C-alpha positions in Angstrom: 47.0 -5.2 24.4 47.0 -3.4 21.0 45.3 -6.4 19.4 42.7 -6.4 22.2 41.7 -2.8 21.5 41.5 -3.4 17.8 39.2 -6.3 18.5 37.0 -4.1 20.7 36.8 -1.5 18.0 35.8 -4.1 15.4 33.1 -5.5 17.6 31.8 -2.1 18.4 31.7 -1.2 14.7 29.8 -4.4 13.9 27.3 -3.7 16.7 26.8 -0.2 15.5 26.2 -1.3 12.0 23.8 -4.0 13.2 21.9 -1.3 15.1 21.7 0.9 12.1 20.3 -2.0 10.0 17.7 -2.9 12.6 14.2 -2.1 11.3 12.2 0.1 13.8 9.0 -1.1 15.3 7.4 2.4 15.8 5.5 4.0 12.9 6.7 7.6 12.6 5.0 8.4 9.3 2.1 10.9 9.1 -0.1 10.2 6.1 -2.9 12.8 6.2 -3.8 13.5 2.6 -7.6 14.0 3.1 -10.4 13.1 0.8 -10.7 16.5 -1.0 -7.1 16.2 -2.1 -7.4 12.5 -3.1 -10.7 13.1 -4.9 -9.4 16.0 -6.9 -6.5 13.8 -8.2 -8.9 10.9 -8.8 -11.2 13.0 -10.9 -8.2 14.4 -12.9 -6.5 11.1 -13.6 -9.3 8.5 -13.4 -12.4 7.3 -15.0 -16.0 8.7 -14.6 -17.8 6.9 -11.8 -19.9 3.9 -12.8 -23.4 3.6 -11.5 -23.2 -0.2 -10.9 -21.2 -3.2 -12.0 -23.4 -3.8 -15.1 -21.5 -0.8 -16.6 -18.2 -2.5 -16.2 -18.1 -3.5 -19.8 -15.2 -4.5 -22.1 -15.3 -1.0 -23.4 -14.5 0.3 -19.9 -12.1 -2.5 -18.7 -9.9 -2.3 -21.8 -8.6 1.0 -20.5 -8.0 -0.5 -17.0 -5.7 -3.1 -15.5 -7.0 -6.2 -13.8 -5.7 -6.4 -10.2 -5.1 -10.0 -9.1 -2.6 -12.1 -7.1 1.0 -11.9 -8.4 4.6 -12.1 -7.2 4.3 -8.7 -5.4 0.9 -8.4 -3.8 -2.1 -10.5 -2.8 -5.7 -9.4 -3.0 -8.3 -10.0 -0.3 -11.8 -11.3 -1.3 -13.4 -8.1 -2.5 -17.0 -7.5 -1.2 -17.5 -3.8 -2.0 -15.1 -3.3 -4.9 -14.0 -4.8 -8.2 -10.3 -5.6 -9.1 -9.5 -2.8 -11.6 -7.2 0.2 -11.6 -6.0 2.7 -14.1 -2.6 1.7 -15.7 -0.8 4.4 -13.5 -2.4 3.2 -10.3 -1.7 -0.4 -11.2 2.0 0.4 -11.7 2.1 2.3 -8.4 0.7 -0.7 -6.6 3.1 -3.1 -8.2 6.1 -0.7 -7.4 5.0 -0.6 -3.8 4.9 -4.4 -3.6 8.3 -4.8 -5.3 10.0 -2.2 -3.2 8.5 -3.7 0.0 10.0 -7.1 -0.9 13.3 -5.4 -1.8 13.4 -3.8 1.7 12.7 -7.1 3.3 15.6 -8.7 1.4 17.9 -5.8 2.3 17.2 -6.4 6.0 17.5 -10.2 5.7 13.9 -10.7 6.7 11.4 -13.3 5.6 9.5 -12.8 2.3 6.0 -11.5 2.6 3.5 -9.8 0.2 1.4 -6.8 0.9 -2.3 -7.3 0.8 -4.8 -5.2 -1.2 -8.2 -4.8 0.5 -10.1 -2.5 -1.7 -9.9 -1.2 -5.3 -12.5 0.3 -7.8 -16.0 0.9 -6.4 -19.2 1.7 -8.3 -21.7 4.1 -6.9 -23.8 1.2 -5.8 -20.8 -0.4 -4.0 -20.4 2.9 -2.1 -24.0 3.1 -1.1 -23.8 -0.5 0.2 -20.5 0.1 2.0 -21.8 3.2 3.7 -24.4 1.0 5.5 -21.6 -0.9 7.2 -18.6 1.4 7.3 -18.8 4.8 8.9 -15.6 5.9 7.1 -17.1 5.5 3.7 -18.1 8.7 1.9 -20.4 9.2 -1.1 -17.8 11.0 -3.2 -15.1 8.3 -3.0 -11.8 8.4 -4.9 -12.2 4.7 -5.2 -14.9 5.4 -7.9 -12.3 6.6 -10.3 -10.1 3.5 -10.4 -7.1 5.6 -9.2 -7.3 4.5 -5.6 -6.6 1.4 -3.6 -6.2 0.3 0.1 -3.4 -1.7 1.5 -3.7 -3.2 4.9 -0.8 -2.4 7.3 -1.8 -5.1 9.8 -1.7 -8.2 7.7 0.8 -9.6 5.2 0.9 -12.8 3.1 3.8 -15.1 4.1 5.9 -16.5 1.2 9.1 -17.9 2.6 11.9 -17.5 5.1 11.8 -16.5 8.8 8.8 -15.0 10.5 8.9 -11.2 10.6 7.7 -8.8 13.3 4.5 -7.3 11.9 5.5 -3.9 13.4 8.7 -3.9 11.4 6.8 -4.8 8.2 4.4 -2.0 8.9 7.4 0.4 9.2 8.9 -0.9 5.9 5.6 -0.4 4.1 5.3 3.1 5.5 8.9 3.9 4.5 8.3 2.6 0.9 5.0 4.6 0.5 6.5 7.7 2.1 9.3 7.7 -0.5 6.9 7.4 -3.4 4.7 10.1 -1.9 7.7 12.5 -1.6 8.4 11.8 -5.3 4.9 13.1 -6.0 3.5 9.7 -7.2 0.6 9.5 -4.7 -1.5 10.9 -2.0 -1.8 8.7 1.2 -4.2 8.7 4.2 -3.6 6.5 7.3 -6.9 4.9 8.3 -7.2 3.6 11.8 -10.6 2.0 11.8 -10.0 0.1 8.5 -6.2 -0.5 9.4 -5.1 0.4 5.9 -3.2 3.0 3.8 -5.7 4.7 1.5 -3.6 5.6 -1.6 -4.5 7.6 -4.7 -2.1 7.8 -7.7 -0.8 11.2 -8.9 1.1 10.4 -12.1 
């Protein structure tokens, strides 16, 4: 009888641990850093807005980092932005991708990459975007190379088992929330564009 109770306790403990390790499917994070906050940080830490892509010269890009596919994130085909960020913003993006994959590994999930959907915009890019996206604003933090969007709906599969997209969304929110609490970024949750709009605050 004593052994029976010991076994029950061990099973209960394992179940409890398993429950604690289970990744939630609900998204409890509130990211509501609005455009004035993000724009103020972008102006402080970023570049002066470019009128159009012809001004994206070597003199400008030598102070920026090229954002392209790597081990930690994928980049969507960019229609209204160009793949450049300030060094601090590029590091933040990479850290988000690394910590997201670290969280997947911790929970024994399949390996996926986050996906970047928008990066640096010129004034001309913004004007064109405003014709098709009601969320776009003329004074965009994206114009300062400090800001990027990460979709919370899609992820790029790498290997392992198939994950629940709701759990991946939770992990992404958890990673970004921790960095936000450390003062490394401002974040806005966008429903229409299904992305996290993130501005670095080094």
